[in-house]
Structures are given as structure tokens and as C-alpha cells.
BAPA-643840 format. One record per residue (C-alpha): x, y, z; residue number from 1; residue in one letter. Coordinates in Angstrom, 3 decimals, decimal comma. Layout:
N
        c1        c2        c3    k  r
         X         Y         Z  NUM  A
...
This chain:
376
        c1        c2        c3    k  r
   -22,831     8,330    -5,360    1  M
   -22,047     8,071    -1,640    2  L
   -22,568    11,151     0,627    3  G
   -20,551    11,748     3,338    4  I
   -21,486    13,592     6,835    5  Y
   -18,748    14,719     9,626    6  I
   -20,643    15,995    12,886    7  H
   -18,683    18,457    14,909    8  I
   -20,156    18,476    18,239    9  P
   -19,017    21,974    19,813   10  F
   -20,831    25,240    20,727   11  C
   -19,580    28,072    21,950   12  K
   -23,389    28,406    23,320   13  Q
   -26,303    25,669    23,223   14  K
   -28,969    27,221    21,842   15  C
   -32,594    26,389    24,195   16  K
   -34,476    24,969    21,877   17  Y
   -31,258    22,845    20,136   18  C
   -31,585    18,932    20,747   19  D
   -28,658    18,054    18,857   20  F
   -25,742    16,077    19,870   21  N
   -23,783    19,320    20,511   22  S
   -21,836    20,219    23,486   23  Y
   -20,551    24,192    24,851   24  S
   -18,068    23,887    27,214   25  G
   -15,778    21,365    25,491   26  L
   -13,706    23,267    22,874   27  E
   -10,365    22,270    24,554   28  N
   -11,439    18,656    23,113   29  M
   -11,681    19,775    19,852   30  S
    -7,660    19,037    19,070   31  S
    -8,091    15,184    20,438   32  S
   -11,625    14,696    19,083   33  Y
   -10,421    16,151    15,370   34  T
    -7,285    13,506    15,894   35  K
    -9,399    10,459    16,325   36  I
   -12,385    11,878    13,435   37  L
    -9,369    11,478    11,622   38  I
    -8,506     8,159    12,600   39  Q
   -12,387     6,711    11,995   40  E
   -11,906     8,402     8,404   41  I
    -9,103     6,467     7,683   42  K
   -10,542     3,140     8,848   43  N
   -13,839     3,265     7,602   44  R
   -13,505     4,517     4,194   45  S
   -15,358     2,722     1,666   46  L
   -13,023     0,804    -0,804   47  T
   -14,460     1,823    -4,530   48  G
   -17,064     3,774    -3,210   49  R
   -17,045     7,321    -4,652   50  T
   -18,572    10,465    -3,055   51  A
   -20,405    13,427    -4,845   52  D
   -21,640    15,224    -1,573   53  T
   -20,123    16,041     1,725   54  V
   -21,383    17,994     4,948   55  Y
   -19,888    19,375     7,934   56  I
   -22,777    19,707    10,273   57  G
   -22,909    20,065    14,180   58  G
   -22,485    22,030    16,743   59  G
   -21,380    24,923    15,063   60  T
   -18,196    23,027    12,696   61  P
   -16,917    26,931    12,192   62  T
   -16,048    27,300    16,049   63  Y
   -13,428    25,124    16,380   64  I
    -9,979    25,817    15,124   65  N
   -10,122    26,294    11,310   66  T
    -6,666    24,036    11,003   67  E
    -8,898    21,390    12,081   68  Y
   -11,109    21,954     9,717   69  I
    -8,712    21,922     7,412   70  E
    -6,884    18,420     8,380   71  E
   -10,232    16,788     8,319   72  I
   -10,701    18,105     4,673   73  M
    -7,141    16,661     3,702   74  D
    -8,085    13,070     5,336   75  A
   -11,256    12,990     3,469   76  L
    -9,778    13,458     0,419   77  I
    -7,092    11,487     1,011   78  N
    -9,582     8,082     2,566   79  A
   -12,245     8,737    -0,434   80  F
   -12,537     9,262    -4,287   81  D
   -14,623    12,568    -3,972   82  I
   -15,781    13,609    -7,561   83  T
   -14,841    16,892    -9,083   84  M
   -17,655    19,301    -8,541   85  G
   -18,810    17,435    -5,457   86  A
   -20,895    19,544    -3,607   87  E
   -19,106    20,431     0,209   88  I
   -21,301    21,988     2,535   89  T
   -19,489    23,110     6,120   90  I
   -22,634    24,882     8,822   91  E
   -21,754    28,207    10,086   92  C
   -22,732    30,291    12,884   93  N
   -22,571    34,058    11,540   94  P
   -20,466    34,650    14,808   95  G
   -18,370    32,049    15,039   96  T
   -16,196    33,515    11,191   97  V
   -14,654    36,397     9,742   98  D
   -13,100    36,902     5,914   99  F
    -9,672    34,833     6,766  100  E
   -11,921    32,020     7,864  101  T
   -14,243    31,699     5,545  102  L
   -11,348    32,492     2,630  103  S
    -9,343    29,459     4,178  104  R
   -12,482    27,342     4,159  105  L
   -13,037    27,859     0,493  106  K
    -9,431    27,110    -0,104  107  Q
    -9,523    23,607     1,752  108  S
   -12,297    22,131    -0,828  109  G
   -15,376    23,515     0,430  110  I
   -18,167    25,250    -1,618  111  N
   -21,210    25,541    -0,037  112  R
   -21,915    27,572     3,340  113  L
   -24,978    26,982     5,487  114  S
   -25,736    29,725     7,407  115  I
   -27,456    29,279    10,454  116  G
   -29,532    32,554    10,893  117  L
   -33,426    31,664    12,129  118  Q
   -34,810    34,545    12,525  119  S
   -33,826    38,560    11,353  120  D
   -35,341    40,045    14,736  121  N
   -32,386    40,667    17,302  122  D
   -34,793    39,883    20,326  123  A
   -36,062    36,983    19,185  124  I
   -32,286    35,508    18,528  125  L
   -31,284    36,628    21,931  126  K
   -34,534    34,515    23,092  127  T
   -33,821    31,377    20,922  128  L
   -30,266    31,879    22,928  129  G
   -28,207    32,478    19,641  130  R
   -24,634    34,284    20,224  131  I
   -25,383    36,469    16,907  132  H
   -27,220    39,559    15,845  133  T
   -28,745    39,802    12,507  134  Y
   -25,712    42,521    11,662  135  K
   -23,417    40,081    11,626  136  E
   -25,235    37,670     9,567  137  F
   -25,010    40,125     7,076  138  K
   -21,569    40,404     7,549  139  E
   -20,895    36,820     7,302  140  C
   -22,986    36,792     3,974  141  L
   -20,811    39,770     2,472  142  N
   -17,579    38,461     3,804  143  N
   -18,668    34,729     2,228  144  A
   -19,484    36,388    -1,191  145  H
   -15,861    37,633    -0,465  146  K
   -14,272    34,699    -0,304  147  A
   -15,196    32,872    -2,810  148  G
   -18,801    31,394    -1,896  149  F
   -21,381    31,702    -4,463  150  D
   -23,627    28,616    -2,982  151  N
   -25,168    30,057     0,282  152  I
   -27,838    28,816     2,219  153  S
   -29,731    30,262     5,365  154  A
   -32,286    28,672     8,068  155  D
   -34,907    29,967     9,264  156  L
   -37,518    29,280    11,928  157  M
   -41,338    30,087    12,451  158  F
   -43,593    29,545    15,517  159  G
   -41,197    31,221    17,526  160  L
   -41,443    33,002    21,084  161  P
   -42,254    36,651    20,203  162  G
   -42,550    36,156    16,340  163  Q
   -46,102    37,371    15,024  164  T
   -47,474    36,854    11,618  165  R
   -45,905    40,431    10,838  166  E
   -42,375    39,685    12,220  167  I
   -42,193    36,540    10,248  168  W
   -43,342    38,731     6,855  169  K
   -40,815    40,884     7,469  170  N
   -38,194    38,197     8,064  171  T
   -39,297    36,592     4,556  172  L
   -39,199    39,970     2,758  173  D
   -35,624    40,813     4,101  174  N
   -34,121    37,066     3,416  175  I
   -35,399    37,046     0,155  176  S
   -33,487    40,239    -1,064  177  A
   -30,267    39,082    -0,113  178  L
   -28,303    37,005    -2,592  179  P
   -29,112    33,833    -1,153  180  L
   -29,513    30,360    -3,395  181  N
   -30,946    28,552    -0,818  182  H
   -33,661    28,623     2,750  183  I
   -34,387    26,048     4,635  184  S
   -37,654    27,139     6,801  185  A
   -38,413    25,143     9,998  186  Y
   -41,378    25,291    12,476  187  S
   -39,872    25,361    16,111  188  L
   -40,500    21,787    17,228  189  K
   -40,518    21,829    21,504  190  I
   -37,879    18,640    21,688  191  E
   -37,262    16,782    25,221  192  Q
   -34,152    18,000    27,509  193  G
   -33,810    21,383    26,259  194  T
   -34,533    24,660    28,507  195  P
   -37,544    24,927    26,102  196  F
   -39,176    22,034    27,008  197  Y
   -39,147    22,849    30,644  198  N
   -40,423    26,312    30,063  199  M
   -43,112    25,063    27,695  200  Y
   -44,500    22,919    30,245  201  N
   -44,420    25,353    33,199  202  S
   -46,357    27,902    30,917  203  G
   -43,675    30,519    30,633  204  S
   -43,235    30,190    26,383  205  L
   -45,661    31,652    24,576  206  D
   -45,367    30,351    20,926  207  I
   -47,979    30,870    18,207  208  P
   -50,579    28,378    17,988  209  N
   -51,064    24,986    14,735  210  D
   -53,382    27,644    12,888  211  D
   -50,562    30,664    12,962  212  M
   -48,077    27,982    12,374  213  N
   -50,069    26,734     9,228  214  R
   -50,326    30,318     7,913  215  L
   -46,724    31,139     8,329  216  M
   -45,649    28,302     6,815  217  Y
   -48,147    29,386     3,602  218  D
   -46,391    33,174     3,918  219  D
   -42,988    31,407     3,266  220  C
   -43,358    29,444     0,625  221  A
   -46,099    32,453    -0,737  222  E
   -43,273    34,349     0,013  223  T
   -40,035    32,993    -1,394  224  L
   -41,736    31,918    -4,138  225  V
   -42,432    35,186    -5,648  226  Q
   -38,798    35,941    -5,056  227  N
   -37,313    33,352    -7,633  228  G
   -36,916    30,277    -5,421  229  F
   -38,568    27,082    -6,184  230  E
   -39,999    24,694    -3,235  231  R
   -38,188    21,386    -3,863  232  Y
   -39,153    20,054    -0,423  233  E
   -41,452    20,783     2,302  234  I
   -38,909    22,706     4,223  235  S
   -36,472    23,780     1,671  236  N
   -36,501    26,189    -1,828  237  F
   -33,754    27,226    -3,600  238  A
   -32,950    29,906    -6,567  239  R
   -30,803    28,982    -9,574  240  D
   -31,447    24,924    -8,999  241  K
   -29,228    25,105    -6,157  242  K
   -30,676    22,452    -4,252  243  I
   -29,061    20,471    -1,393  244  S
   -27,307    17,973    -3,067  245  R
   -26,709    15,933    -0,068  246  H
   -29,814    16,303     1,363  247  N
   -31,402    15,241    -0,835  248  I
   -29,618    11,942    -0,565  249  K
   -31,445    11,703     2,588  250  Y
   -34,555    11,303     1,074  251  W
   -33,955     9,537    -2,149  252  Q
   -32,832     6,372     0,431  253  C
   -29,401     7,100    -1,101  254  E
   -26,339     5,536     0,721  255  D
   -24,489     8,046     2,913  256  Y
   -21,805     7,589     5,757  257  I
   -20,920     9,312     8,866  258  G
   -17,933     9,850    10,874  259  F
   -18,053    11,580    14,302  260  G
   -19,822    11,206    17,875  261  A
   -23,282     9,821    17,243  262  G
   -22,678    10,161    13,187  263  A
   -25,461     7,871    11,508  264  C
   -24,915     6,057     8,794  265  S
   -27,216     4,018     5,637  266  C
   -25,231     1,728     3,397  267  I
   -27,010    -0,971     1,471  268  S
   -30,149    -0,651     3,758  269  G
   -28,038    -1,239     7,196  270  K
   -28,153     1,703     9,203  271  R
   -25,874     2,381    12,168  272  T
   -24,928     5,115    14,238  273  A
   -21,916     5,623    16,173  274  N
   -21,992     6,238    20,252  275  I
   -23,138    10,100    20,993  276  R
   -20,837    10,562    24,121  277  N
   -17,805    12,330    23,072  278  I
   -15,452    10,729    25,807  279  Y
   -16,274     7,211    25,065  280  K
   -16,453     8,016    21,105  281  Y
   -12,497     8,928    21,322  282  I
   -11,982     5,847    23,183  283  E
   -13,776     3,762    21,322  284  E
   -12,357     5,068    17,897  285  V
    -8,898     4,984    19,776  286  G
    -9,066     1,733    20,934  287  S
   -11,181     0,103    17,904  288  K
   -11,128     2,115    15,156  289  N
   -14,683     2,406    14,916  290  N
   -16,936     3,680    17,107  291  A
   -20,268     2,104    15,972  292  V
   -23,221     1,879    18,984  293  N
   -24,304    -1,948    17,752  294  T
   -27,136    -1,556    19,912  295  D
   -28,186     1,000    17,587  296  E
   -27,618    -0,892    13,953  297  T
   -30,715    -2,102    12,032  298  V
   -30,687    -3,908     8,827  299  I
   -33,609    -2,767     6,734  300  N
   -35,887    -5,855     5,346  301  T
   -37,009    -5,085     1,471  302  A
   -40,313    -3,630     2,961  303  Y
   -38,516    -1,298     5,318  304  D
   -36,812     0,004     2,249  305  M
   -39,608     0,433     0,301  306  M
   -41,663     2,061     2,827  307  C
   -38,675     4,591     2,960  308  E
   -38,328     5,317     0,063  309  F
   -42,248     6,411     0,313  310  M
   -42,273     7,928     3,251  311  F
   -39,262    10,371     2,411  312  L
   -39,875    10,806    -1,378  313  G
   -43,297    12,292    -0,412  314  L
   -41,532    14,828     1,166  315  R
   -40,385    16,215    -2,183  316  L
   -41,840    18,514    -4,581  317  D
   -41,813    16,057    -7,348  318  E
   -42,854    13,225    -5,015  319  G
   -41,376     9,252    -5,897  320  V
   -40,986     7,812    -8,934  321  S
   -43,074     5,602    -9,705  322  K
   -39,986     4,312   -12,390  323  S
   -37,580     4,284    -9,641  324  E
   -39,391     2,203    -7,564  325  F
   -40,166    -0,553    -9,993  326  L
   -36,153    -0,454   -10,590  327  R
   -35,097    -0,737    -6,873  328  R
   -37,547    -2,732    -5,779  329  F
   -38,667    -5,182    -8,705  330  N
   -41,952    -4,290    -7,917  331  K
   -44,823    -2,094    -9,556  332  D
   -46,070     0,884    -6,204  333  V
   -49,359    -0,043    -6,432  334  Y
   -48,711    -4,079    -5,496  335  D
   -47,119    -3,095    -2,269  336  V
   -49,473     0,612    -1,321  337  F
   -52,805    -0,352    -3,003  338  S
   -54,763     0,990    -0,135  339  D
   -53,196     3,724     0,914  340  A
   -52,406     5,432    -2,743  341  L
   -56,182     4,526    -3,526  342  N
   -57,424     5,948    -0,265  343  R
   -55,603     8,821    -0,895  344  H
   -55,918     9,763    -4,678  345  I
   -59,816     8,870    -4,986  346  S
   -61,034     9,364    -1,423  347  I
   -59,203    11,895     0,402  348  T
   -57,969    13,378    -2,632  349  K
   -54,577    14,473    -1,318  350  T
   -52,339    12,597    -3,077  351  I
   -51,970    13,110    -7,546  352  T
   -50,678    10,417    -9,463  353  D
   -49,823    12,481   -12,910  354  N
   -48,354     9,461   -14,744  355  G
   -44,124     9,598   -13,316  356  T
   -44,559    10,584    -9,799  357  H
   -46,521    10,310    -6,787  358  I
   -46,878    12,949    -4,740  359  K
   -48,587    14,854    -2,256  360  I
   -50,797    17,715    -3,475  361  K
   -49,026    21,418    -2,535  362  P
   -52,803    22,812     0,041  363  E
   -51,989    19,361     2,020  364  Y
   -48,154    19,837     2,841  365  T
   -48,740    20,888     6,174  366  Y
   -50,828    18,011     7,143  367  V
   -47,942    15,461     5,234  368  S
   -46,947    14,088     7,938  369  N
   -50,389    12,055     8,480  370  S
   -50,332    11,236     4,870  371  I
   -46,845     9,995     5,325  372  M
   -47,503     7,540     7,858  373  A
   -50,149     5,738     5,841  374  D
   -46,673     4,440     4,212  375  F
   -44,983     2,979     6,948  376  I
């Protein structure tokens, strides 16, 4: 089954930590961008491939006219064989939607919301450059349920400026009590080219240190599990088995196709990425029907794909399926990664093999990147 990603690069205001391919002040281009995006969808549809997940991200997809989202949904339905019961997600900023908008999104076929909250502390939200308050988030959540959404995720961040451990614990208690079935919780990363990067290098950004970040992560896992969530990936927790079926495709190295400026695709080991610049994207699709940046095209070797399967699979709580590794690559996982596996299982004891799956022990989750690096 194929995953489809749609990129909407427009925002009302760029957050101070964000290095995504998104832009504020260009919303006047949203109409022409939508038309070109639909043209790309029509011309790059994959004959014979069935899709069971769609993810509309950004940027802030709900910032543009809802009519454009409806047109994109119509184009996807006409261009692809999308299964009954497909998971169709849209990212949502609480400051950009009302009940009418959410109702129209639901009627268009979208059945899952990913709401960007980040914090329930208004002072921290202002520091981050977010355009909403916690009250607006709760109003958005209430309206979403009224509109018929029963699969709703919220994004949280820790390690933020002005965020103490007590503030973080309070956030976790508040959010886990709300009618949500999914929470993504990520540590702040200081990315080059962002306002936070400049502030950090100048010494004017006071953020928790690594030790405090680790404690905050432990608080997150403990509190969410106590409140009925199950961790299925390092940073993702689900209630009622409502995992993100689309994101699972990335971690399990399944095929996906991306449309829009900067969107990435991976089909049978071939990785491509569209041109990031909105103007050039519109120009290229308009003249050539696609905007793939050939300089970024990568064709993975069989060994590359095995490394990716291990590296990404170890992010999952269930770990890497040994039988699936054998099915995909016709090799036993120990024939390929015996040195790394023996070291982490027998010497450092950071990885366990339960007979069917190989996974990182929960107590070593916070240092998982250094473990996974031994498989690439």
C-alpha cells in the first residue's frame, strides 16, 4: 500500500524554531500553487498502486482557503485508488480553523487531525512564535469533535525556553486528560537558519540541558502510559490503537509519493525530492509536469535499504521484524549485521532479541540515535 504526502508551504507566521520548507507572507500565491499542485498530482499518479494513507502537511495547510483543500482532495480521489477506510490526515493550527472549516474538511474525506499545540503555557507559546493560545487549542479540539473527528493527535515539545520540569509535567497532566488518541512529543532541536539558532549562538536563548531533557522525556513516557497511551515509536504515543498509519510507512520503509514544493518520495528504493522554492516549483510543474530536483535523486543499493530498514525499525517500540527482514532481502539479519548486533546484545546490552523482533531496550531509548548509528 502506498502513502501520499501533500505539502502546503504557507504559514501565517513562521515559528522561531522551524526550519521546514514553509513561508509567511506568501499566501497570495496559494491559489496558483494549488492549481499547479493538482496538475502535479494528475501527471504523477502511479497506475496500479493503491494508497491507504494520505498526509497533508506544511506549513499550515489549514491557513489557506478551505476550498483549495477540497480541490486537492478531489484531485487525489480522481488520480489514485484510495482504499475505503484510508487514514487521511491534515495538520492543523488552532489559530486558523473554526467549526465551519473543520466540518468542511471532514466532509471532504479527511478523517484525522494533527493539531500543533507544542505547549499549554501561553508565555512559552509566545516565545516560540506560535499564533494561538491554549484556550484556542481547546476550542479547536472541541469543534473538531463536534465536526465528527474521532482520530485526533496533538504535537508537544519539551526542552523549550522557559520550560521547567514542573511546567512540563503540568502540561503532560493537562493534555493526557483531554479527548485525544495520539500525542507526538519531540525535544527542541536548534536548527541552522532559524531565529532560535541565532539566539542560541549569541547566548540569549536559555534552554534545558541534556540531562534535564532526558528527565523530561522520561516524564513524558511515564505520564502518558499511566494515562492510557502506548508508546509505539520513540516520540509517538497512541490510545485505542490509533497510531499514525502514515508515519509508520516511513519507519517501516514502505513506499510513499510526495506532491508539492520540497515534498519527498521513495518508490522501490529510489528517493526523489521536489524543488523547494515555491516560484521554481510552480514554473517547473507548469512547463514539465513535475518538479523533481534531479540533483537530489538517490537510488539505494540493496545494502542501503537493509541499513534503512534497521535504522528506522529500531525507532519502533516493537523493533525490527526478523521475518520481515528475511522476506524483503532474502538474508538473515545476523548475516548482515552480526558485529553490531552481537556488540549491542551481548556486550553493551542495549538491544534485545526476543526471537521474532530486535529492539532497543526501553531504558536506552534516549540514547537510541547512537545505537542506531551502528547500523548505517
